[in-house]
C-alpha positions as CSV (number, residue, x, y, z in Angstrom):
1,M,5.0,13.1,-22.1
2,S,4.8,13.4,-18.4
3,A,5.3,10.8,-15.8
4,K,1.6,10.8,-15.2
5,D,0.8,10.1,-18.8
6,D,3.5,7.4,-18.8
7,M,1.9,5.6,-15.7
8,K,-1.6,6.0,-17.3
9,D,-0.4,4.5,-20.5
10,Y,1.3,1.7,-18.7
11,L,-1.7,0.7,-16.6
12,A,-4.0,0.9,-19.8
13,Q,-1.7,-1.6,-21.3
14,H,-1.4,-3.9,-18.1
15,P,-4.8,-3.6,-16.3
16,R,-3.8,-6.4,-14.0
17,M,-1.3,-4.3,-12.4
18,I,-4.0,-2.0,-11.1
19,G,-5.1,-4.8,-8.9
20,G,-1.7,-5.6,-7.8
21,L,-0.7,-2.1,-6.9
22,F,-4.3,-1.8,-4.9
23,A,-3.3,-5.0,-3.1
24,M,0.1,-3.7,-2.2
25,V,-1.4,-0.4,-0.8
26,L,-3.7,-2.4,1.4
27,L,-1.0,-4.5,2.6
28,V,1.3,-1.7,3.4
29,S,-1.4,0.3,5.1
30,Q,-2.5,-2.7,7.2
31,A,1.3,-3.4,8.2
32,G,1.7,0.1,9.3
33,S,-1.5,-0.1,11.5
34,A,-0.4,-3.4,13.1
35,A,3.2,-1.9,13.7
36,A,1.6,1.2,15.3
37,V,-0.6,-0.9,17.7
38,M,2.4,-3.4,18.6
39,G,4.6,-0.3,19.3
40,S,1.9,1.2,21.6
41,A,1.3,-1.9,23.6
42,T,4.6,-2.3,25.2
43,Q,3.2,-1.6,28.9
44,V,2.5,-4.9,30.6
45,G,0.5,-5.0,33.9
46,P,-1.9,-2.5,35.5
């Protein structure tokens, strides 16, 4: 078996983990966007 098949089998046996992994991906992507915005907004004033 390959690693892809192992992951597919694991997620088939634990379907709630699909939702958990999806939520973590969303959280990380939102945190990355927020960090990028905060990093570019360092200039204060005109």
